[in-house]
N, C-alpha and C positions, 0 to 999 in steps of 0.2 A: 319029408324030410329025413335026411340020415343022422347018423349019431354025429359024424366028422361036421357037416353043416352045423347043428345045434351048436355045438361047442364052439365052432366058429362066431358064430353070433353071438354066446355068452363072452366070451374074452371081449367081442368087441365093446360089446355094452359095459362090461367092469372097467377098462381099460378109459371109454371117455367118459365115464365118471370119477375117474381115478384122476385123470387130466382135468377134469373141471374142478376137482377138489384143490387141485394143486392149483390152477388158476387164483381161484376163490382167497387161499391162504397164501400166496404172493400179493394181491392187492391188501387184505387185512394189515399183515408184515408191513406193507411199502408206508400204510398210513398211519400205522404204530410206529413206527421207528422217523417219518417226518414230525411228529408231535414229541416226542421223546429229546431228537435229536438235538437242538437247541439248550438244552440243559445238561447237556454232557459235556464234558471237559475230554478234551484232547490229549492231554500231556504239554502241547504248545501253548493255549491260551489258558487266563488264568481261570475258574470254575466259575467263581463270580463277575459278574458282568456288569455289576451298580460299581458306579465310581466311589471309589475309599472314601471314608470318611479320615484325616489325618489329626493327628495330635502330636505336636514336635516339643517335646519338652527339653531347652534347651539352662542348665545349671550353670552357675556363675562361679570359675574358679576352684572346680570341685576338681582334686590330682587324682592319677590312676591309679593308687593304692588307697581311697578314701571311701569308699563301698565294701560293703563285705562279700559281695559277688567278687571283686575284685585283689580279696585275700586280707584286709582288714578285719583282723578277729576281736576289736576292740568297741568298735560303732556299730550300733545295733541300726542296720537298715532292711527291714526283714521285708518291704513292700516292694522295693529294688531288687532285693536277690531273689521275691518270687516272679516279678517281673522277667527278670532274665529267666529265669525256669521255663519261664512260656515261650522264650521267643529265642533269638541268639545273641550271644555276648562277644561283642568284638574285640579282639586283642591287640589288631595292630590299625587301629582307628587313629586317623590324624586331622588336626584342624589346620583353617588354613590360615590362622595366625596367633602368636603366644598370647596375643594381649587382645582386650575388650572388643574395641570398635572396628578393626579389622577384621576380626572371628566372626563379628553379626553382619559388615557387609556381605563376608565371604557365602557364607552358609545362606544368605536371604536373594543371593544373585548369580549361586554357582561358578562365580565368576574370580579368580584370585587376586588380593587387595593389592598386588603391583599392578595388574588388568585396569580396575576401576579405581585405582588414585587414591581408597582409602586405606594408606596403610600406614595410620598415625594416629595416637591415641587420640580423640576430641579433648578439647581443653574445657575448663569451668564455663565457658563465656558459648563454645563452641555447643554445649551439651543443650543448652537451652536456647541459643537463639541461630545456632551457624546451621549450615547446610550438610557438612560431613559425606555420606552418601550423595554421588553427583546425582541430580535431579534424571540424567538419562539414564540411569540404568533401570534397566526391569527387576522387580522383585517378584518372588514367590508367589504372595496373593496377586498377583497383578498376570499372572498367567492362569492362578484359577478361577477369576472374577467370571471371565468369559465363559467356564464352564458351569454355572450356576451354583459356586460354591459363596455358603456364608463364611467370613473370614472373619478374624479374629487376633489379637494381641494383648496379652494379661503379662506385664513384666516391665524389663531393665528393657528400653528402645536403645539410647547411647551410639545413637547412628545420623543425631541431626536434627533441630525441632524448630528449624525456621520454618515458616508458611512453605507449603509443598514439598519439605521433606518429613514431616509428621507421617506417624503412621495412619491416619484416616488419609493422609495426601496420597499412600503407597500402596492400596488395593487392600487394606484393612475397612473393615464396616465398620467394627469397633476397636477402639482401644480404653485400657484402664491399666495403668502404671507409672514410669517415672522418666525423664525425659534422659538423665541423666547415666553414669555407670554405676553411681552406688547411693544408696540410703541410708537411714537410720533402719534398721528394723522395725523398729515402735515409733521414733518420730517421723520418719518419712522424710529426713532433710536434709540436704545437700549443699554444700556450701552455705551452711547452718540457716537455708529459707528452705519451706515445703519446697519439694518437689513433684507432688501426685497430681498426677494427669487422669481428668476422663474426656476422652476425644481429645480436645485441643485445650480444655478451659483446667485451670487448679482447682484441686479440690482439697478439700479438710475432712478424712476419715480417720477412724481408730480401728486400733488392731495390728496385727501381727502382720506384717507383710505379705510373708511366705502366704500364709492363710486367707488374706485377703486376694491376692490374686491365682491362689487355688481354688476360690470358691468363686469367685468371675467366672471363673475356664466351666464351672461344673455349670452356672447357671446358665451360661450361653449353649452349651453341649445340649442340655436339657430343651432349650427352648427350638434347637435346630436339628432335633434329633430325628425328624422324619424329611430332612434333606442333606445334602452333602454340605460337610463343613472342616475348616481349615482350622484348628487352633494353636497360635504360635505362644506355647508359654516359657518366656524367659527370666526364670526367677532372679531374686538377686541374691539369693543363698548360693552357696556360703562364699560372699564377698568379704572379708575381712574391714572389721570396725577400722573408721577413721575419725578423726575428732571433730571434722566439720561436719560428721554424722550426727553429733550428738550436741546438744543446747550447752553452753558456755558453764563450766562447772561440775556435769557431771561426768561419771568415770567411763571411759573408753575401753567398753570390752564387749565379747561376743554376746547375741542377745537370742535369748529363747523362751518361751513361757513355762513357766516354774515346773508343769507335768513334764517335759523332757528335761530338765535340770534333774530335776527326780530320778527318771531313769539312770542316772548316774552317781546318784548318789550326793549333792551337792544343794543347797538350797538357793534364791536369787542374790544372795549378797556374796556366795562365795566366790573367789577372783580368782579360780584354779582355770587359765586358760583351757587347757587340753581336754577337762571334762567339759567346758563351754561351750567347744566347739563341739565335741561329739553332740551335744544338745541340741546345736543348729541345724548339724546331720540329719538327727534324728526327727526333728521338726520337717524339713525337708521331706525327708521320705515320707511320714505320715502323710503329707499335702499332695506329694504326686500319687499316692496308693489311694487318697480319696479320688481323685478326677480319673485313674483306671478305672477306680471300681465302678464310678459313673457311668464308663463307657460298658462296663461289663453288667449294670445291673438294666441299661435299656434296650439289652440284648444287640449291641451292637459292634461288642467284639470280632466277629467273624468278619467284619465289613470296614473296619477300621487296623489303619496302619499308624502306627505308636511307635515315638523311638524319644528315645533320653540321650542323654551327652552332653559334656562339658566344654564351654569355649575356650577353654585355654587349661596348661596343669595350674595346679596350686600352686601360689605364688609364696615361695621361701623368703620368706627376709629379716635374716640374722640382724637381732639387736633390738626390736620392737617388741619381741615376746609374741610372734605370731606363727613362730616356726614350729606348730602344731601339727600340720594338716601333713598329707602323704601323698609322695609321686612314689614311693616302693612298687617297686624296685629300679626307679627310672632315675636318671642321672638332673641334675637342677629343678627348675621349676619354671611359671609365668615369666614374659618378658626373655628368655631364652631359646635358642633352636638347638639345646638338647631336649632329649626325647622326654624330659619330664615337665618341658613347654608345651610341647606339641602332639604329644601322644595322649587321648584321653580314653575314658571310660564311652562306650557306646552301647546301647541296648536296643536292638529293634526285634518288634512282634506286629505281626503280621498273618493271620492264620490261613491257612490255605499256599500261603506262598514261600514261609520260612518255616522248620522245622523246629518244634518246640525243643529247649535245653540243648541246642547248639553250639557251637563254639567256631568263630571265622574268624581263624589268621590270616588274612588277606591284607595286602596295605591299601586302607581305602581312606577316602578324603571324606571332612565334612562338604565338601564342594561336590561330592558325588549327591546328596539330598536331593537338591532340586531337580538334575534329569528325573529321579528314579520318582518323584512325586508327581511331575507336571507327566511323565507317560504314564502312571498306574492311574492319573485320573483322567487320559483320556485326551491331554493335549499335547501339541507339538512345540518346538523351538524353532524361531524363523530363521531361514539362514542367514541372517545380516546380524544373529546375534551370536557370539564366541563363548562356548562354555569351557570353562577347564575340569569340570566335572562331567564323570560318567556313570550311567545307569548301576549300579553296583548289586540289583536286585539277585543275576545268576550267582554273585561270590558270594552273598549271605545267605544264600540259599543251599550252599554248597555245590552247586553244578558246572564252577568255574571258578579260574584263579583270577586275581585282581586285575583291572583294566586299565591301568597304569602300569607302564613303563617305570616311571619317576615321578617324583613328586619331590616339590622344592618349595622353599621357605627364605623369604627374607625381612629383618626387623631389624629397625634401624641401623646398627651395623653388624648384626647376625647373619651369617647366610647357612645352608643349609639343602643338599640333595640327600634323596633315598631311590637308590635303585636297585629292587631286589633284595639281598639279605645284606648290602653294605651300605654305607652311609656314609659322607664329608660334610662336615661341617666346620668354622671357626665362627669364633667373636665378633672379629673385627676383620675389614680385606686387609690391614697390614700384617695379619696374622697366618700361619701356615695354617691350610688345612689341614684335619686329623680325620682318620681314618678308622671306621667301625665294622667289625662285623656284628651284626645285632641278631642274628642267629645265634652265637654263641656267647654273646657278650652286650646283650641287652640294656647294661645299665654303664656301657660306655667309659668301660674304664679303662682297657688296652689299645690303645692308638699304635694302629698297624700301618700308618702315612708311609713309615723309613721300611718295611717290611715290602709293602705293595706298591711302589709308584706307579708304577702303568696303571691301576686299578684307581688311584687320586688324580690321573690325567683323564682317565675315561670320564670318570663323572665331573671331573673340572670342566671340561667340555661339553660336558651336557648338559651343566648349568649354566654356563657364560652364554651358550647361543640359544637355550631357553629366555635366559634374561634379558636378552638383545630384543627377543621377538614381543615379548610380554609387557613391555612397560609401556606406558599410554604416552 
């Protein structure tokens, strides 16, 4: 065999070996890729495929300027401030209604109060024996139960407690709280009667209501740490004190445990309403902190969607000694459709989906939370149900603008619509519409209606068209 033939055979042998090596390498890489791929995020899907736990904390009558992270330099709310640093703080987040009952019906259905028919505040009788939210309305836990979620509500109900309307009739496995819109923090009285319930039964318990509701939530989370859970935690704090929440003859004042009063340099008998309110806020902040710390301690943080928001703006009630809260820099407060009544603090933490320490300035609504939660849980909204909310996840993550062209409100005679930077509002249908540029005038101080009549007409027509379509 000559040299040329020998070289040819050697080359063929080497080529064959290389080909076989390449084939084996390809097969090995294919197997490894098939094993690893299910755990790789493409960027279009959540990296965590396990349905998230959900903790929805709904505080009562807390104003836009009542938390430290929203600019209050006097109140001490370190837990909420830390929570905001771990998630996204919303600056243009709106509630469905500036009053308690319709606001709660809206967040639990994702539907506007004008659509559900619950656009009124329940009376004392309706709170304990009325329907309130129509029984045909489907609530958030009723979407989650078929998805194997454990569900619980702890705190203020306020949307009807007649048979069929109670929390345990509407998708919650567990309820501990009060039927009505407000109770004494220590007495648990509403209309001079004990209003605390466990399930459907009246119970008498001792303790500060904020702490009782937080501890009930912690106990539930600990019991269900290995299964998806939904905790709805509507605190009665920081609802203002009312005479019928106290035993007759007792002084009507903001109530907090002594250690929180001491944080502001006052004792249990000090009448200072401002500092007593700050103590209520710090007690609320500590309770929220304990609930979130429980989630973290059980290593559930990475797969828990946690939300803290207020049900409406702070009630500014001149002449009653209660105007110690803050909606700054917004105008007015609860039961109005000015910004102080409907724009509320809202903080969302969802690791892997929302960047920590961010701010969302997109126009969003409490109506959006139901579609976000149901979608995150892997559920679907039936075609037969019309929602007014839209999934805000992309906006909260800073990946898109608001999903809404406009948002509308109707409360008693008050009406308003915001579209983009502009908003029209009027306290009564017999009053002219007022126009404000919220981008440059968040406090609604300069009425531009006479200067921009075409903008007023555009928003008015949009509002009227919406109102005709949505009313039940």
